VOGUVO-14743 format. One line per field, with one value per residue: y, z, x of N, C-alpha, C in turn; residue in three letters; residue number from 1. Coordinates in steps of 0.1 Angstrom, whole numbers, plus 5000, padded with zeros to 4 digits. Example, Ala and Ser with C-alpha at 12.3 -4.5 7.8 and 13.67 -1.06 7.14 Angstrom:
residues 2
npy <- [4943	4978]
npz <- [5078	5071]
npx <- [5132	5128]
capy <- [4955	4989]
capz <- [5078	5071]
capx <- [5123	5137]
cpy <- [4967	5000]
cpz <- [5078	5079]
cpx <- [5132	5129]
residuo <- [Ala	Ser]
num <- [1	2]
//
This chain:
residues 47
npy <- [6941	6922	6907	6897	6881	6861	6850	6839	6820	6803	6793	6779	6759	6746	6736	6718	6700	6690	6676	6656	6642	6620	6619	6645	6650	6651	6673	6693	6692	6701	6727	6737	6735	6753	6777	6778	6780	6805	6821	6818	6828	6855	6862	6858	6877	6902	6902]
npz <- [7033	7024	7047	7047	7025	7034	7055	7040	7026	7046	7055	7032	7033	7056	7048	7029	7046	7060	7039	7032	7055	7072	7099	7106	7096	7111	7127	7108	7097	7119	7121	7097	7102	7123	7110	7090	7107	7120	7098	7090	7113	7112	7088	7094	7115	7102	7083]
npx <- [1137	1156	1156	1130	1131	1149	1134	1113	1128	1136	1111	1104	1124	1115	1090	1098	1112	1090	1078	1096	1100	1083	1077	1071	1046	1022	1027	1029	1004	0989	0999	0989	0961	0959	0966	0946	0924	0928	0927	0900	0887	0895	0883	0855	0854	0858	0838]
capy <- [6934	6910	6899	6890	6870	6851	6844	6830	6809	6794	6787	6770	6747	6739	6729	6706	6691	6683	6667	6645	6636	6616	6622	6658	6652	6655	6687	6701	6693	6709	6741	6741	6737	6766	6788	6779	6785	6819	6828	6818	6837	6868	6864	6860	6889	6913	6902]
capz <- [7021	7025	7059	7043	7016	7042	7062	7031	7023	7058	7055	7021	7037	7066	7041	7023	7057	7063	7028	7031	7068	7076	7113	7107	7089	7120	7131	7096	7096	7130	7117	7087	7108	7131	7100	7084	7117	7122	7086	7091	7124	7106	7078	7101	7122	7093	7073]
capx <- [1135	1164	1152	1118	1135	1155	1123	1106	1136	1136	1098	1105	1131	1107	1080	1105	1114	1078	1075	1105	1102	1070	1075	1067	1034	1012	1030	1026	0989	0985	1002	0979	0948	0959	0966	0932	0915	0930	0921	0885	0883	0897	0872	0843	0854	0857	0827]
cpy <- [6921	6901	6891	6879	6858	6843	6834	6818	6799	6787	6776	6757	6739	6731	6716	6696	6683	6672	6655	6637	6632	6619	6636	6660	6657	6669	6696	6703	6702	6724	6746	6744	6750	6777	6790	6785	6800	6827	6829	6828	6852	6871	6866	6873	6902	6913	6906]
cpz <- [7021	7036	7055	7034	7024	7050	7052	7027	7034	7058	7044	7026	7047	7058	7034	7034	7060	7052	7028	7045	7073	7090	7115	7102	7099	7125	7120	7095	7107	7127	7107	7093	7116	7121	7094	7095	7120	7110	7086	7102	7119	7096	7084	7109	7114	7084	7080]
cpx <- [1143	1160	1139	1121	1141	1144	1116	1114	1136	1122	1098	1112	1123	1096	1086	1108	1102	1075	1083	1107	1088	1067	1069	1052	1023	1014	1026	1011	0984	0987	0992	0966	0948	0958	0952	0923	0916	0925	0906	0880	0884	0886	0859	0842	0852	0845	0814]
residuo <- [Met	Glu	His	Glu	Trp	Gln	Ala	Arg	Gly	His	Ile	Gly	Val	Thr	Val	Gln	Asp	Phe	Ser	Phe	Asn	Pro	Gly	Trp	Glu	Ala	Phe	Gly	Glu	Leu	Leu	Glu	Asn	Ile	Phe	Ile	Gly	Gln	Thr	Leu	Ile	Lys	Phe	Val	Thr	Phe	Ser]
num <- [1	2	3	4	5	6	7	8	9	10	11	12	13	14	15	16	17	18	19	20	21	22	23	24	25	26	27	28	29	30	31	32	33	34	35	36	37	38	39	40	41	42	43	44	45	46	47]
//
């Protein structure tokens, strides 16, 4: 439980870094596209 909370906290800091550092925008968008793509693949696979 504690480990999961720490992981979420780390992710939150990462998101803030993307928001305040324009240099990370492209990388953040890439991660979003990968996440969305995986979600769509899972949705199509299970539907």
